[in-house]
C-alpha positions as a Markdown table, in Angstrom:
| # | Residue | x | y | z |
|---|---|---|---|---|
| 1 | Unk | -21.5 | 21.4 | -5.4 |
| 2 | Unk | -18.1 | 20.4 | -4.1 |
| 3 | Unk | -19.4 | 17.9 | -1.6 |
| 4 | Unk | -21.7 | 16.4 | -4.3 |
| 5 | Unk | -18.8 | 15.9 | -6.6 |
| 6 | Unk | -16.8 | 14.3 | -3.7 |
| 7 | Unk | -19.7 | 12.0 | -2.9 |
| 8 | Unk | -20.0 | 10.9 | -6.5 |
| 9 | Unk | -16.3 | 10.2 | -6.7 |
| 10 | Unk | -16.3 | 8.1 | -3.5 |
| 11 | Unk | -19.5 | 6.2 | -4.2 |
| 12 | Unk | -19.6 | 6.0 | -8.0 |
| 13 | Unk | -16.2 | 4.3 | -8.4 |
| 14 | Unk | -16.4 | 0.7 | -7.2 |
| 15 | Unk | -12.7 | 0.4 | -6.1 |
| 16 | Unk | -12.8 | 3.7 | -4.2 |
| 17 | Unk | -16.1 | 2.7 | -2.6 |
| 18 | Unk | -14.5 | -0.6 | -1.4 |
| 19 | Unk | -11.6 | 1.5 | 0.0 |
| 20 | Unk | -14.1 | 3.7 | 1.9 |
| 21 | Unk | -15.8 | 0.6 | 3.3 |
| 22 | Unk | -12.5 | -1.0 | 4.3 |
| 23 | Unk | -11.3 | 2.2 | 6.1 |
| 24 | Unk | -14.7 | 2.6 | 7.9 |
| 25 | Unk | -14.6 | -1.1 | 9.0 |
| 26 | Unk | -11.0 | -0.9 | 10.3 |
| 27 | Unk | -11.8 | 2.3 | 12.1 |
| 28 | Unk | -14.9 | 0.8 | 13.8 |
| 29 | Unk | -13.0 | -2.3 | 14.7 |
| 30 | Unk | -10.2 | -0.3 | 16.3 |
| 31 | Unk | -12.7 | 1.8 | 18.3 |
| 32 | Unk | -14.9 | -1.1 | 19.4 |
| 33 | Unk | -12.2 | -3.8 | 19.9 |
| 34 | Unk | -12.6 | -3.7 | 23.8 |
| 35 | Unk | -16.2 | -4.6 | 23.3 |
| 36 | Unk | -15.6 | -7.5 | 20.8 |
| 37 | Unk | -15.6 | -11.1 | 22.0 |
| 38 | Unk | -11.9 | -11.7 | 21.5 |
| 39 | Unk | -9.2 | -12.9 | 23.9 |
| 40 | Unk | -6.9 | -10.7 | 25.8 |
| 41 | Unk | -4.0 | -9.9 | 23.4 |
| 42 | Unk | -1.4 | -10.3 | 26.2 |
| 43 | Unk | -2.8 | -13.6 | 27.6 |
| 44 | Unk | -0.2 | -16.3 | 27.3 |
| 45 | Unk | -0.5 | -20.1 | 27.2 |
| 46 | Unk | 2.3 | -22.5 | 26.6 |
| 47 | Unk | -0.2 | -25.2 | 25.6 |
| 48 | Unk | -1.4 | -23.2 | 22.6 |
| 49 | Unk | 1.9 | -21.9 | 21.3 |
| 50 | Unk | 2.3 | -21.8 | 17.5 |
| 51 | Unk | -1.1 | -23.2 | 16.8 |
| 52 | Unk | -2.1 | -22.8 | 13.1 |
| 53 | Unk | -5.4 | -21.1 | 12.2 |
| 54 | Unk | -8.3 | -23.2 | 13.6 |
| 55 | Unk | -11.9 | -22.7 | 14.8 |
| 56 | Unk | -10.6 | -21.9 | 18.3 |
| 57 | Unk | -8.0 | -19.4 | 17.0 |
| 58 | Unk | -9.1 | -18.1 | 13.6 |
| 59 | Unk | -5.6 | -16.6 | 12.8 |
| 60 | Unk | -3.6 | -19.0 | 14.9 |
| 61 | Unk | -1.4 | -18.2 | 17.9 |
| 62 | Unk | 2.2 | -16.9 | 18.3 |
| 63 | Unk | 5.2 | -18.2 | 20.2 |
| 64 | Unk | 3.7 | -17.4 | 23.6 |
| 65 | Unk | 0.3 | -18.8 | 22.8 |
| 66 | Unk | -1.4 | -15.4 | 22.3 |
| 67 | Unk | -4.3 | -15.1 | 19.9 |
| 68 | Unk | -3.1 | -13.5 | 16.6 |
| 69 | Unk | -6.6 | -12.3 | 15.7 |
| 70 | Unk | -6.9 | -10.4 | 19.0 |
| 71 | Unk | -3.4 | -8.9 | 18.5 |
| 72 | Unk | -4.1 | -7.8 | 14.9 |
| 73 | Unk | -7.3 | -6.0 | 16.1 |
| 74 | Unk | -5.6 | -4.3 | 19.0 |
| 75 | Unk | -2.7 | -3.4 | 16.7 |
| 76 | Unk | -5.1 | -1.6 | 14.3 |
| 77 | Unk | -6.1 | 0.5 | 17.3 |
| 78 | Unk | -2.5 | 1.6 | 17.9 |
| 79 | Unk | -1.7 | 2.1 | 14.1 |
| 80 | Unk | -4.8 | 4.4 | 13.6 |
| 81 | Unk | -4.0 | 6.3 | 16.8 |
| 82 | Unk | -0.5 | 6.9 | 15.6 |
| 83 | Unk | -1.7 | 7.9 | 12.1 |
| 84 | Unk | -4.3 | 10.3 | 13.2 |
| 85 | Unk | -2.2 | 11.7 | 16.1 |
| 86 | Unk | 0.8 | 12.4 | 13.7 |
| 87 | Unk | -1.4 | 14.1 | 11.2 |
| 88 | Unk | -3.2 | 16.2 | 13.9 |
| 89 | Unk | 0.0 | 17.3 | 15.6 |
| 90 | Unk | 2.1 | 17.9 | 12.5 |
| 91 | Unk | -0.9 | 19.5 | 10.7 |
| 92 | Unk | -1.5 | 22.0 | 13.4 |
| 93 | Unk | 2.1 | 23.0 | 13.9 |
| 94 | Unk | 3.1 | 22.8 | 10.2 |
| 95 | Unk | 0.1 | 24.8 | 9.0 |
| 96 | Unk | 0.8 | 27.5 | 11.5 |
| 97 | Unk | 4.5 | 27.7 | 10.4 |
| 98 | Unk | 3.4 | 27.6 | 6.8 |
| 99 | Unk | 1.0 | 30.5 | 7.2 |
| 100 | Unk | 3.7 | 32.6 | 8.9 |
| 101 | Unk | 6.2 | 31.8 | 6.1 |
| 102 | Unk | 3.7 | 32.3 | 3.3 |
| 103 | Unk | 1.6 | 35.3 | 4.3 |
| 104 | Unk | 4.2 | 37.5 | 6.1 |
| 105 | Unk | 7.5 | 38.7 | 4.8 |
| 106 | Unk | 10.8 | 39.4 | 6.5 |
| 107 | Unk | 12.8 | 37.5 | 9.1 |
| 108 | Unk | 10.0 | 35.4 | 10.6 |
| 109 | Unk | 9.3 | 33.7 | 7.2 |
| 110 | Unk | 13.1 | 33.3 | 6.5 |
| 111 | Unk | 13.7 | 31.7 | 9.9 |
| 112 | Unk | 10.8 | 29.3 | 9.5 |
| 113 | Unk | 12.0 | 28.2 | 6.0 |
| 114 | Unk | 15.6 | 27.8 | 7.1 |
| 115 | Unk | 14.5 | 25.6 | 10.0 |
| 116 | Unk | 12.4 | 23.4 | 7.7 |
| 117 | Unk | 15.3 | 23.2 | 5.2 |
| 118 | Unk | 17.5 | 21.8 | 8.0 |
| 119 | Unk | 14.9 | 19.3 | 9.1 |
| 120 | Unk | 14.3 | 18.2 | 5.5 |
| 121 | Unk | 18.0 | 17.5 | 5.1 |
| 122 | Unk | 17.6 | 14.5 | 7.3 |
| 123 | Unk | 15.5 | 11.5 | 6.4 |
| 124 | Unk | 12.2 | 11.3 | 8.3 |
| 125 | Unk | 13.0 | 7.8 | 9.6 |
| 126 | Unk | 16.4 | 8.9 | 11.0 |
| 127 | Unk | 14.7 | 11.8 | 12.8 |
| 128 | Unk | 12.1 | 9.4 | 14.3 |
| 129 | Unk | 14.7 | 6.9 | 15.4 |
| 130 | Unk | 16.8 | 9.6 | 17.1 |
| 131 | Unk | 13.8 | 11.1 | 18.8 |
| 132 | Unk | 12.6 | 7.8 | 20.1 |
| 133 | Unk | 16.0 | 6.8 | 21.3 |
| 134 | Unk | 16.3 | 10.1 | 23.3 |
| 135 | Unk | 12.7 | 10.2 | 24.7 |
| 136 | Unk | 11.9 | 6.6 | 25.0 |
| 137 | Unk | 9.4 | 4.3 | 23.3 |
| 138 | Unk | 5.7 | 4.8 | 24.1 |
| 139 | Unk | 2.7 | 5.9 | 22.1 |
| 140 | Unk | 3.1 | 9.7 | 22.8 |
| 141 | Unk | 6.9 | 9.7 | 22.0 |
| 142 | Unk | 6.3 | 7.7 | 18.8 |
| 143 | Unk | 3.7 | 10.2 | 17.6 |
| 144 | Unk | 6.1 | 13.1 | 18.5 |
| 145 | Unk | 9.0 | 11.3 | 16.8 |
| 146 | Unk | 7.2 | 10.8 | 13.5 |
| 147 | Unk | 5.7 | 14.3 | 13.6 |
| 148 | Unk | 9.2 | 15.8 | 13.7 |
| 149 | Unk | 9.8 | 14.6 | 10.2 |
| 150 | Unk | 6.3 | 15.4 | 8.9 |
| 151 | Unk | 6.0 | 19.0 | 10.2 |
| 152 | Unk | 8.4 | 20.4 | 7.5 |
| 153 | Unk | 6.4 | 18.8 | 4.7 |
| 154 | Unk | 3.2 | 20.5 | 6.1 |
| 155 | Unk | 5.0 | 23.8 | 6.5 |
| 156 | Unk | 6.4 | 23.9 | 2.9 |
| 157 | Unk | 3.1 | 22.7 | 1.4 |
| 158 | Unk | 1.1 | 25.2 | 3.3 |
| 159 | Unk | 3.5 | 28.0 | 2.4 |
| 160 | Unk | 3.2 | 27.2 | -1.3 |
| 161 | Unk | -0.6 | 27.2 | -1.1 |
| 162 | Unk | -0.7 | 30.5 | 0.9 |
| 163 | Unk | 1.7 | 32.2 | -1.6 |
| 164 | Unk | -0.7 | 31.3 | -4.4 |
| 165 | Unk | -3.7 | 32.7 | -2.5 |
| 166 | Unk | -2.1 | 35.7 | -1.0 |
| 167 | Unk | -2.1 | 37.8 | -4.1 |
| 168 | Unk | -5.6 | 37.1 | -5.4 |
| 169 | Unk | -8.1 | 39.8 | -5.9 |
| 170 | Unk | -10.4 | 38.9 | -3.0 |
| 171 | Unk | -7.5 | 39.0 | -0.6 |
| 172 | Unk | -6.4 | 42.4 | -1.9 |
| 173 | Unk | -10.0 | 43.6 | -1.6 |
| 174 | Unk | -10.1 | 42.5 | 2.0 |
| 175 | Unk | -6.9 | 44.3 | 2.8 |
| 176 | Unk | -8.2 | 47.4 | 1.0 |
| 177 | Unk | -11.3 | 47.7 | 3.2 |
| 178 | Unk | -9.1 | 47.6 | 6.3 |
| 179 | Unk | -9.4 | 44.0 | 7.4 |
| 180 | Unk | -6.7 | 42.9 | 9.9 |
| 181 | Unk | -4.2 | 40.3 | 9.0 |
| 182 | Unk | -5.6 | 37.6 | 11.3 |
| 183 | Unk | -9.1 | 38.2 | 9.9 |
| 184 | Unk | -7.8 | 38.0 | 6.3 |
| 185 | Unk | -5.8 | 34.8 | 7.1 |
| 186 | Unk | -8.7 | 33.1 | 8.8 |
| 187 | Unk | -11.6 | 34.2 | 6.6 |
| 188 | Unk | -10.0 | 34.4 | 3.1 |
| 189 | Unk | -6.7 | 32.6 | 3.0 |
| 190 | Unk | -7.1 | 29.5 | 5.2 |
| 191 | Unk | -10.6 | 28.7 | 4.0 |
| 192 | Unk | -9.4 | 28.5 | 0.4 |
| 193 | Unk | -6.4 | 26.3 | 1.5 |
| 194 | Unk | -8.6 | 23.7 | 3.3 |
| 195 | Unk | -9.1 | 21.4 | 0.3 |
| 196 | Unk | -5.4 | 20.7 | -0.5 |
| 197 | Unk | -4.6 | 20.4 | 3.3 |
| 198 | Unk | -7.4 | 17.7 | 3.6 |
| 199 | Unk | -5.8 | 15.8 | 0.7 |
| 200 | Unk | -2.3 | 16.0 | 2.3 |
| 201 | Unk | -3.7 | 14.8 | 5.6 |
| 202 | Unk | -5.3 | 11.8 | 3.9 |
| 203 | Unk | -2.1 | 10.9 | 2.1 |
| 204 | Unk | 0.1 | 11.3 | 5.2 |
| 205 | Unk | -1.9 | 8.9 | 7.5 |
| 206 | Unk | -0.6 | 5.8 | 5.7 |
| 207 | Unk | 3.0 | 7.2 | 5.8 |
| 208 | Unk | 2.7 | 7.6 | 9.6 |
| 209 | Unk | 1.3 | 4.0 | 9.9 |
| 210 | Unk | 4.2 | 2.6 | 7.8 |
| 211 | Unk | 6.8 | 4.6 | 9.8 |
| 212 | Unk | 5.4 | 3.3 | 13.1 |
| 213 | Unk | 5.4 | -0.3 | 11.8 |
| 214 | Unk | 9.0 | 0.1 | 10.7 |
| 215 | Unk | 10.0 | 1.6 | 14.1 |
| 216 | Unk | 8.3 | -1.3 | 15.9 |
| 217 | Unk | 9.9 | -3.8 | 13.6 |
| 218 | Unk | 13.3 | -2.4 | 14.4 |
| 219 | Unk | 12.6 | -2.5 | 18.1 |
| 220 | Unk | 12.6 | 1.3 | 18.5 |
| 221 | Unk | 8.8 | 1.8 | 18.5 |
| 222 | Unk | 6.1 | 0.5 | 20.8 |
| 223 | Unk | 7.4 | -2.7 | 22.3 |
| 224 | Unk | 5.9 | -5.8 | 23.8 |
| 225 | Unk | 3.5 | -6.7 | 25.3 |
| 226 | Unk | 1.5 | -3.9 | 23.5 |
| 227 | Unk | 0.6 | -5.4 | 20.2 |
| 228 | Unk | 1.4 | -3.5 | 17.0 |
| 229 | Unk | 1.6 | -4.7 | 13.5 |
| 230 | Unk | 5.3 | -3.9 | 13.3 |
| 231 | Unk | 6.4 | -5.8 | 16.4 |
| 232 | Unk | 4.1 | -8.7 | 15.5 |
| 233 | Unk | 6.1 | -9.0 | 12.2 |
| 234 | Unk | 9.3 | -8.7 | 14.1 |
| 235 | Unk | 8.3 | -11.4 | 16.5 |
| 236 | Unk | 7.1 | -13.7 | 13.7 |
| 237 | Unk | 10.2 | -13.5 | 11.5 |
| 238 | Unk | 12.1 | -15.7 | 14.0 |
| 239 | Unk | 9.8 | -18.6 | 13.3 |
| 240 | Unk | 8.9 | -17.6 | 9.7 |
| 241 | Unk | 9.2 | -21.1 | 8.3 |
| 242 | Unk | 7.4 | -22.9 | 11.1 |
| 243 | Unk | 4.6 | -20.4 | 11.5 |
| 244 | Unk | 4.2 | -18.1 | 8.5 |
| 245 | Unk | 0.8 | -16.8 | 9.7 |
| 246 | Unk | 2.6 | -14.7 | 12.4 |
| 247 | Unk | 3.9 | -12.4 | 9.7 |
| 248 | Unk | 1.3 | -13.0 | 7.0 |
| 249 | Unk | -1.7 | -11.5 | 8.8 |
| 250 | Unk | -0.2 | -8.3 | 10.3 |
| 251 | Unk | 1.7 | -7.8 | 7.0 |
| 252 | Unk | -1.6 | -8.1 | 5.0 |
| 253 | Unk | -3.2 | -5.7 | 7.5 |
| 254 | Unk | -0.5 | -3.1 | 6.8 |
| 255 | Unk | -0.7 | -3.5 | 3.0 |
| 256 | Unk | -4.4 | -3.3 | 2.8 |
| 257 | Unk | -4.7 | -0.3 | 5.2 |
| 258 | Unk | -2.0 | 1.7 | 3.5 |
| 259 | Unk | -3.4 | 0.9 | 0.0 |
| 260 | Unk | -6.9 | 1.9 | 1.0 |
| 261 | Unk | -5.8 | 5.2 | 2.5 |
| 262 | Unk | -3.6 | 6.0 | -0.6 |
| 263 | Unk | -6.4 | 5.3 | -3.1 |
| 264 | Unk | -8.8 | 7.2 | -1.0 |
| 265 | Unk | -6.4 | 10.2 | -0.8 |
| 266 | Unk | -5.9 | 10.1 | -4.6 |
| 267 | Unk | -9.7 | 10.1 | -5.1 |
| 268 | Unk | -10.2 | 13.0 | -2.8 |
| 269 | Unk | -7.5 | 14.9 | -4.5 |
| 270 | Unk | -9.0 | 14.3 | -8.0 |
| 271 | Unk | -12.4 | 15.5 | -6.7 |
| 272 | Unk | -11.2 | 18.6 | -4.9 |
| 273 | Unk | -8.3 | 19.8 | -7.1 |
| 274 | Unk | -9.7 | 22.2 | -9.7 |
| 275 | Unk | -6.6 | 21.9 | -11.9 |
| 276 | Unk | -7.0 | 18.2 | -12.3 |
| 277 | Unk | -10.7 | 18.6 | -13.0 |
| 278 | Unk | -10.2 | 21.3 | -15.6 |
| 279 | Unk | -7.5 | 19.4 | -17.4 |
| 280 | Unk | -9.8 | 16.4 | -17.5 |
| 281 | Unk | -12.5 | 18.5 | -19.0 |
| 282 | Unk | -10.3 | 20.2 | -21.5 |
| 283 | Unk | -8.4 | 17.1 | -22.7 |
| 284 | Unk | -10.3 | 15.5 | -25.6 |
| 285 | Unk | -10.7 | 11.8 | -25.6 |
| 286 | Unk | -9.2 | 9.4 | -28.2 |
| 287 | Unk | -12.6 | 8.9 | -29.7 |
| 288 | Unk | -13.2 | 12.6 | -30.0 |
| 289 | Unk | -9.8 | 13.1 | -31.6 |
| 290 | Unk | -10.3 | 10.4 | -34.2 |
| 291 | Unk | -13.9 | 11.4 | -35.1 |
| 292 | Unk | -14.1 | 13.3 | -38.4 |
| 293 | Unk | -14.9 | 16.9 | -37.9 |
| 294 | Unk | -17.8 | 18.4 | -39.9 |
| 295 | Unk | -16.7 | 20.3 | -42.9 |
| 296 | Unk | -16.9 | 24.1 | -42.6 |
| 297 | Unk | -19.4 | 25.5 | -45.0 |
| 298 | Unk | -18.0 | 27.4 | -47.9 |
| 299 | Unk | -18.6 | 31.1 | -47.8 |
| 300 | Unk | -21.4 | 32.3 | -50.0 |
| 301 | Unk | -20.3 | 33.9 | -53.3 |
| 302 | Unk | -21.0 | 37.5 | -53.7 |
| 303 | Unk | -23.3 | 38.1 | -56.7 |
| 304 | Unk | -22.0 | 40.9 | -58.9 |
| 305 | Unk | -24.7 | 43.2 | -60.0 |
| 306 | Unk | -24.1 | 45.3 | -63.0 |
| 307 | Unk | -23.6 | 48.9 | -62.1 |
| 308 | Unk | -26.4 | 51.2 | -63.1 |
């Protein structure tokens, strides 16, 4: 039932279906880019520097003669790796902390919440910049740096979800029959918290992609010669007037990817969130509100029969 509703939402809506197709195509290109007939993204040629889009180089070349199409495709690989890696790492750690803070009481929950409050007091970008500055700039440290700012969001969201599930009747019944806390958490609490966590994961992937692009643009993320969309824009801004395609194509890739993931996340939330579905069902449409209601039949008059 739930998956049928999700399938209808993703396939029945044309804009959402286009977003699904775009995400699938970008993912396949990122996975299969070593097998594609494109040039080496780090191969340089002074003879072909700053060439506009042409049949030989469909998206042109950069200041060092490197093919922009190849670098955009390899940059998608890095961006998706960062997005999925950040969500996987922060989701695992943040969900564990949120379960501890939401299901159990006492000092462990208080300690988890105070640590998350301290981390939330700092902007996520500032935490990522400090972490990358300390640990260095490579793929693993960038994923770790961005995850530091995302883990508190996962922890607080999971805690709120667990608090709403912990007091329900089926959880109380599981405790009453003697089920251990790990069994109750795994079989009854987490299984009912999967849907909102999936939605949160989908919405945080574009956030991680944007943060990585911003770090690379500032020179604190993954640096040259590894191509990323952020450092491609940073490199192209120097010759923006002479070669606008150097920033146009990686910028368009960022915008389209983030937009597709955001619309896809909103569609999944609308399909899986029961409160949104129930409100949509209960809320009357404008046509229904303006339609005249049938008149209520008048009550039948009682016939008085003479006594006796």
